[in-house]
Every structure is written in C-alpha cells, then in structure tokens.
Legacy VTK file of the C-alpha trace (Angstrom):
# vtk DataFile Version 3.0
C-alpha trace
ASCII
DATASET POLYDATA
POINTS 384 float
0.000 0.000 0.000
1.500 3.395 -0.962
2.310 5.538 2.094
-0.232 8.248 1.190
-2.972 5.889 0.023
-6.409 7.227 0.986
-5.248 10.853 1.139
-7.295 13.241 -1.011
-5.428 16.288 -2.324
-7.120 19.148 -4.163
-4.513 20.840 -6.352
-5.499 24.365 -7.393
-2.046 25.304 -8.669
-0.428 25.912 -12.008
2.949 26.112 -13.744
5.672 24.683 -11.441
6.020 24.984 -7.642
2.528 23.786 -6.761
2.224 21.149 -9.505
5.651 19.753 -8.538
4.593 19.458 -4.886
1.273 17.831 -5.801
3.011 15.391 -8.158
5.288 14.201 -5.342
2.218 13.564 -3.179
0.537 11.705 -6.044
3.626 9.578 -6.678
3.344 8.372 -3.084
-0.276 7.286 -3.423
-2.386 10.374 -2.747
-5.445 10.920 -4.936
-4.488 14.276 -6.432
-7.349 16.111 -8.151
-5.977 18.894 -10.336
-8.509 21.705 -10.734
-8.131 23.514 -14.057
-9.857 26.302 -15.927
-11.902 24.462 -18.588
-10.746 26.241 -21.761
-6.933 26.198 -21.637
-6.163 24.714 -18.231
-2.789 25.069 -16.580
-0.709 27.725 -18.362
2.078 25.187 -18.824
-0.095 23.096 -21.179
0.535 25.773 -23.820
4.340 25.917 -23.525
6.558 24.495 -26.282
8.172 22.201 -27.175
5.413 19.657 -27.682
5.287 15.876 -27.826
2.249 15.340 -30.017
-0.455 17.356 -28.257
1.446 17.464 -24.974
3.713 20.191 -23.628
6.995 18.601 -22.561
7.098 21.079 -19.676
3.634 20.036 -18.456
4.487 16.340 -18.752
7.446 16.786 -16.416
5.524 17.919 -13.324
1.950 16.636 -13.592
1.960 12.834 -13.507
0.037 10.919 -10.831
-3.015 13.229 -10.961
-6.587 13.418 -12.204
-7.947 16.542 -13.920
-11.235 18.229 -13.057
-12.216 21.195 -15.252
-14.028 23.943 -13.318
-14.686 27.618 -13.924
-14.645 28.903 -10.377
-16.400 32.113 -11.360
-19.529 30.049 -11.995
-21.747 29.263 -8.961
-22.092 25.559 -9.745
-18.335 25.134 -10.049
-17.719 26.923 -6.768
-20.261 24.648 -5.110
-18.473 21.601 -6.518
-15.087 22.767 -5.271
-16.545 23.503 -1.845
-17.996 19.984 -1.719
-14.615 18.518 -2.691
-12.786 20.488 -0.032
-15.288 19.443 2.607
-13.961 15.888 2.292
-10.350 16.598 1.303
-7.247 16.173 3.416
-5.030 18.697 1.642
-5.661 21.825 -0.415
-2.760 23.376 -2.352
-3.077 26.771 -4.030
-0.678 29.271 -5.554
-2.945 32.220 -6.228
-1.956 35.776 -5.439
-2.631 36.286 -1.708
-6.190 37.481 -1.182
-7.559 36.225 -4.502
-9.195 33.101 -3.110
-10.612 34.992 -0.137
-12.696 37.034 -2.576
-14.080 33.800 -4.039
-14.919 32.352 -0.628
-12.023 29.867 -0.536
-9.675 31.604 1.884
-8.005 29.884 4.827
-10.599 30.876 7.428
-13.535 29.850 5.239
-12.016 26.466 4.449
-10.970 25.689 8.018
-14.529 26.465 9.115
-15.828 24.134 6.385
-13.345 21.339 7.123
-11.328 21.651 10.361
-9.127 18.693 9.344
-8.038 20.319 6.104
-4.333 21.081 5.621
-4.350 24.289 3.565
-1.073 24.986 1.735
-0.415 28.338 0.089
2.568 28.900 -2.216
3.264 32.507 -3.152
6.090 34.856 -3.997
6.562 36.458 -0.600
4.261 34.632 1.823
1.177 35.712 3.752
2.869 38.144 6.146
5.138 41.148 5.729
4.947 44.313 3.607
5.498 42.489 0.298
2.870 39.805 0.779
0.642 41.330 -1.925
3.230 40.989 -4.705
3.135 38.245 -7.323
6.223 36.052 -7.317
8.145 34.764 -10.333
11.327 32.728 -10.151
13.692 35.109 -12.011
12.432 38.100 -10.025
12.896 36.287 -6.729
16.356 35.030 -7.758
17.279 38.648 -8.491
15.799 40.207 -5.355
17.053 37.544 -2.954
20.700 38.229 -3.773
21.030 34.720 -5.191
21.973 36.057 -8.632
24.633 38.350 -7.196
26.771 35.343 -6.247
26.045 33.328 -9.393
28.258 33.688 -12.454
31.886 34.437 -13.258
33.705 37.338 -11.542
34.105 39.429 -14.687
30.530 38.830 -15.853
27.091 40.035 -14.750
24.890 38.286 -12.191
23.043 35.315 -13.743
20.095 33.160 -12.818
20.345 29.395 -12.619
19.478 27.266 -15.638
16.318 25.989 -13.941
13.627 27.735 -11.875
15.399 26.999 -8.603
13.006 28.969 -6.379
9.975 27.079 -7.709
11.499 23.660 -7.143
12.654 24.617 -3.648
9.234 26.023 -2.763
7.593 22.849 -4.066
9.869 20.700 -1.906
9.265 22.851 1.174
5.516 22.690 0.529
5.712 18.890 0.267
7.584 18.722 3.579
5.298 21.245 5.267
2.187 19.332 4.220
3.563 16.085 5.631
4.449 17.854 8.897
0.952 19.307 9.145
-0.581 15.884 8.481
1.610 14.385 11.203
0.414 17.072 13.604
-3.181 16.373 12.563
-2.682 12.766 13.639
-2.154 14.101 17.172
-4.599 17.007 17.290
-7.307 16.123 14.786
-6.980 19.573 13.215
-5.367 20.792 10.035
-3.368 24.008 9.747
-2.148 26.574 7.222
1.177 25.841 5.514
2.535 29.157 4.214
5.395 28.759 1.682
7.144 31.666 -0.061
9.503 31.507 -3.029
11.513 34.333 -1.435
11.917 32.424 1.848
12.805 29.247 -0.006
15.739 30.723 -1.902
16.916 32.717 1.135
17.173 29.430 3.020
20.028 28.388 0.712
22.146 31.453 1.490
23.479 30.485 4.913
27.107 30.377 3.726
27.204 33.756 1.921
25.186 35.337 4.742
27.745 33.997 7.217
30.632 35.338 5.137
28.981 38.750 4.969
28.578 38.934 8.737
31.989 37.490 9.568
33.965 39.713 7.195
31.747 42.709 6.524
32.326 42.150 2.811
29.755 41.321 0.195
30.268 37.785 -1.185
31.242 37.994 -4.841
30.732 35.847 -7.905
33.453 33.218 -8.131
32.231 31.073 -11.013
33.087 27.411 -10.497
35.353 28.041 -7.509
34.367 27.659 -3.866
34.634 30.622 -1.515
36.010 28.575 1.397
37.633 25.440 -0.056
40.447 24.725 -2.542
40.930 22.790 -4.717
37.163 22.530 -5.129
36.537 23.659 -8.694
36.704 22.904 -12.419
40.019 22.025 -14.044
41.048 21.599 -17.686
42.441 18.318 -18.993
43.691 17.734 -22.540
40.206 17.098 -23.975
37.718 18.733 -21.647
36.821 19.796 -18.121
36.338 17.953 -14.860
35.240 18.956 -11.386
37.482 18.052 -8.454
36.306 18.333 -4.850
39.276 17.897 -2.507
37.376 19.174 0.502
39.888 18.429 3.262
43.586 17.918 3.962
43.446 14.153 3.481
41.877 14.494 0.017
44.382 17.216 -0.892
47.262 14.860 -0.165
45.588 12.043 -2.099
45.152 14.386 -5.068
48.843 15.306 -5.018
49.794 11.639 -4.826
47.532 10.751 -7.750
48.992 13.529 -9.908
52.549 12.700 -8.819
53.190 16.198 -7.425
54.126 15.401 -3.796
56.107 18.649 -3.478
52.873 20.643 -3.507
51.879 19.144 -0.150
54.775 20.915 1.597
54.748 24.027 -0.596
54.310 26.998 1.814
51.634 28.454 -0.476
49.403 25.391 -0.145
49.953 23.794 3.270
46.574 24.632 4.800
43.178 25.045 3.173
43.312 28.750 4.032
46.633 28.956 2.189
45.187 27.168 -0.811
42.147 29.458 -0.979
44.379 32.538 -0.676
46.687 31.309 -3.433
44.058 29.674 -5.621
45.331 31.072 -8.980
48.845 29.695 -8.388
47.387 26.429 -7.149
45.316 26.011 -10.294
48.343 26.647 -12.525
50.361 23.985 -10.702
47.578 21.393 -10.813
46.636 21.973 -14.451
50.318 21.672 -15.400
50.166 18.145 -13.960
46.850 17.414 -15.689
47.489 18.727 -19.186
48.816 15.463 -20.588
45.814 13.501 -19.314
42.395 13.041 -20.858
39.334 13.656 -18.697
38.488 9.948 -18.626
42.070 9.060 -17.754
42.154 11.597 -14.941
38.845 10.432 -13.506
40.052 6.823 -13.462
43.307 7.905 -11.815
41.704 10.144 -9.209
38.963 7.689 -8.309
41.622 5.043 -7.784
43.111 7.379 -5.143
39.745 8.187 -3.591
39.530 11.786 -4.848
35.925 12.963 -5.587
35.717 14.101 -9.206
33.543 14.030 -12.297
33.341 15.072 -15.938
31.506 18.303 -16.731
28.690 16.780 -18.787
25.763 17.811 -20.898
22.278 16.793 -19.740
22.147 14.219 -22.542
25.365 12.662 -21.242
24.117 12.662 -17.662
20.884 10.874 -18.616
22.957 8.106 -20.219
24.799 7.415 -16.954
24.427 3.722 -15.972
23.332 4.916 -12.523
20.124 6.441 -13.907
18.238 3.292 -14.937
18.584 1.242 -11.726
17.574 4.313 -9.706
14.502 4.807 -11.967
15.364 8.461 -12.471
14.387 8.683 -16.161
11.124 6.877 -16.780
8.385 6.516 -19.373
4.592 6.395 -19.015
2.178 3.517 -19.484
0.630 5.183 -22.513
1.188 4.330 -26.173
0.749 7.957 -27.275
3.817 8.880 -25.233
5.936 5.884 -26.143
9.601 6.825 -26.120
9.148 10.018 -24.123
10.614 10.026 -20.622
10.505 12.311 -17.603
12.627 12.646 -14.504
11.681 10.122 -11.814
11.058 10.515 -8.103
14.260 10.679 -5.994
12.533 9.529 -2.788
13.263 5.805 -2.495
11.226 3.861 0.075
12.147 0.222 0.668
8.653 -1.131 1.388
6.285 1.023 -0.665
8.134 2.981 -3.365
6.678 5.732 -5.516
4.461 4.809 -8.459
5.493 7.147 -11.274
4.049 5.515 -14.400
0.673 7.283 -14.523
0.840 9.918 -17.248
-0.415 13.465 -16.604
-4.128 13.974 -17.249
-5.657 15.535 -20.305
-7.556 18.718 -19.537
-10.784 17.748 -17.773
-10.150 14.059 -18.444
-11.562 12.905 -15.113
-14.294 15.504 -14.617
-17.195 13.096 -14.943
-15.468 10.403 -12.910
-14.702 12.771 -10.040
-18.185 14.293 -10.020
-19.731 10.814 -9.970
-17.597 9.928 -6.964
-18.362 13.214 -5.272
-22.109 12.959 -5.628
-22.234 9.160 -5.311
-24.247 8.585 -8.474
-23.744 5.942 -11.131
-21.373 6.938 -13.875
-23.246 7.634 -17.145
-21.787 6.533 -20.439
LINES 1 385
384 0 1 2 3 4 5 6 7 8 9 10 11 12 13 14 15 16 17 18 19 20 21 22 23 24 25 26 27 28 29 30 31 32 33 34 35 36 37 38 39 40 41 42 43 44 45 46 47 48 49 50 51 52 53 54 55 56 57 58 59 60 61 62 63 64 65 66 67 68 69 70 71 72 73 74 75 76 77 78 79 80 81 82 83 84 85 86 87 88 89 90 91 92 93 94 95 96 97 98 99 100 101 102 103 104 105 106 107 108 109 110 111 112 113 114 115 116 117 118 119 120 121 122 123 124 125 126 127 128 129 130 131 132 133 134 135 136 137 138 139 140 141 142 143 144 145 146 147 148 149 150 151 152 153 154 155 156 157 158 159 160 161 162 163 164 165 166 167 168 169 170 171 172 173 174 175 176 177 178 179 180 181 182 183 184 185 186 187 188 189 190 191 192 193 194 195 196 197 198 199 200 201 202 203 204 205 206 207 208 209 210 211 212 213 214 215 216 217 218 219 220 221 222 223 224 225 226 227 228 229 230 231 232 233 234 235 236 237 238 239 240 241 242 243 244 245 246 247 248 249 250 251 252 253 254 255 256 257 258 259 260 261 262 263 264 265 266 267 268 269 270 271 272 273 274 275 276 277 278 279 280 281 282 283 284 285 286 287 288 289 290 291 292 293 294 295 296 297 298 299 300 301 302 303 304 305 306 307 308 309 310 311 312 313 314 315 316 317 318 319 320 321 322 323 324 325 326 327 328 329 330 331 332 333 334 335 336 337 338 339 340 341 342 343 344 345 346 347 348 349 350 351 352 353 354 355 356 357 358 359 360 361 362 363 364 365 366 367 368 369 370 371 372 373 374 375 376 377 378 379 380 381 382 383
C-alpha cells in the first residue's frame, strides 16, 4: 500500500512549484485532483516544445493526478469545489494572496468548512510582511534575494540558474510542510495553514554567503566554479575537456597530489593549509593543471577515483541521462501510454524500501476525469 494511500489532495495550482509538490504527493499514493480552468487549463499546457499534443514542460511535473475542469467564477463550479474540499485532506493553491478569499475559498472559510483540512499556500513572498501582496516569479525572486549576485563568473554580470530553482525549492518545502501538518493532525485532529514563499525558499540556501557577509563585513562575490572557502574545489582543464574536483579536506588534498605525482605541492608553503590554498588559488590552479594537461578527462577520472579523490566530468544533460546509474535508480522513466511511447521524464528521488513511488501514470488531459470525479463526489452511477 502506498504511504499516502487514501489521502485526497485538491490541487489548485499551475505552472511549477505547486504542480511539482502535488506530483510528489501523487507519486506516493495520494489521490491528487488537479482543478483547471476548462478552456486552456494550466498555463504550462501551452508551452513548447510539444510531444504530439502534450507540452513537454507540463508532462514533467503533472503525472500521478486526475484533472477536473471547473470555472470557479460560476456558482455551480464553486459549489463543486466547496464539496470537494469538505472531504479533502489537503488543499494546495498558488494564487496571489487574497484572490481566493474574494471567491470564498480563503483559509478561514475552508478551516470552518473542514477543520481537518491542511491548507497549503505557495506565493512569492508569503502571507505576512509588507510584500505579501506581490506576485512572485522565479527570475524576479532570484534577483531580489541576492542569489543572482553570487552566481556567475567574476568578470561577468549576475546570472540566474538554468532551472527555476526557487519554484522547485518552494515545491519541496511545501511537500515537507504538508507532511508535517498531516503528522500534527494525527495528534490534534486539526489541520493548519502551511505558508510557503519563493523568497523564503531561496533565502534558506544562502546560509554560507550570509555567514561570510557577517563574519567579514564584505559582500560575497561571484566566483564562477570556484568555492569561496575550499580549494581545490573547482573545475580544471584536462587535454580534452573539463572535470570537477572536490578535494574538501587535507586528506583528500594529499591524495590528489599523490595521484597527480606532485608530492612537493603538499609541503609548498603556499598550499599547506586550506586557508593557504584558498588565498593562493590562482597559483594552485596553474600547478595542478600543469600536472593534468597530458591527461584526458576519462584518464584523470580513473586515476583520481583510484586514489579516492571525488571528481567528475563536466557533462551535458544528454550525457548525464545516459549514466548507468540512472536506470537502476529509476530516475528517467516513461509512461504507461502508447501515445507517449519513447518520451521520458525525470523520476522521483525519494526511495522507500517497502512502498516505493508509483510514477508511471501519465499526466491527465484537460478535464479528463471531470465526470469520474463528479460521480464519486455525488455518489451517483457513472453515465456513459
């Protein structure tokens, strides 16, 4: 039996953070009912590239759900949603704060309707504070959080990450917060409000630069592929490409020098301690790349792994998905649907020994389960 079997989740979210959270709950057995506007549905359904009629983006974060098409501005639809929420365990929404209150689906209204309901809100800046009314988008939050200021190469401008990092983090925090609230409900019998902000989520990753700022009084700067506190812990060039080396302590530093046959570097006054190595990073990199330049990336990785030094090739996504580790971990999987044969999505990284995630159910077509869900809700025989 899946761990969340019997849990009913009403998913009134769109695009990424909320759908990602709801998908994780669905993978683990929850009955996730995705509420969508009946004409175009989730915005992400319209985003290229497409696989047949499907948006590849939408396919990646909406498996393990059923779709119910409702226009919440219509009285009958609002009545249906209210009836669903009266029997639901979890409600996830990512509307602009205050929007659902105007429609009668705010936190207080829903907790009065269903005291056991766990109500999860995902927004740009949360439900408290002077910026709570602002809409949140990943690139804006990456910019305003300071995250971009430390991302990129020193001589270049601030850059955002290649994925919507704030959305994925917020989705993960929402998933965790919902499970915590459900655990508390087991003790108290009452649900609670889980308030997740994209801004908070990305700030939570900045403990190291925030510590540096306070300890030194200096703004952390962009350092590209280097590490602000550890060396060598960066990208190096071999004869045919790049590899990442992470010699994070003195023992690994010595093992690296042994592997590269440069034992003199261990006692070099410039590199004796980690602090020395960070201070003299440019000279350190010159010395190490001099020892690496006759090696291929594959040859270096074999050599360094033999000496226990953490390292890896700088790959493309296509190369990474071909790694022999991917298949046994079920991290790139297809759906049980002929129309999507050959198309794969990223799997679920949560591995449970007794009741693992079920990730083969394809995302729903818009409104695909409307009749089925309404029949269940009103306990009437399904009409053909």
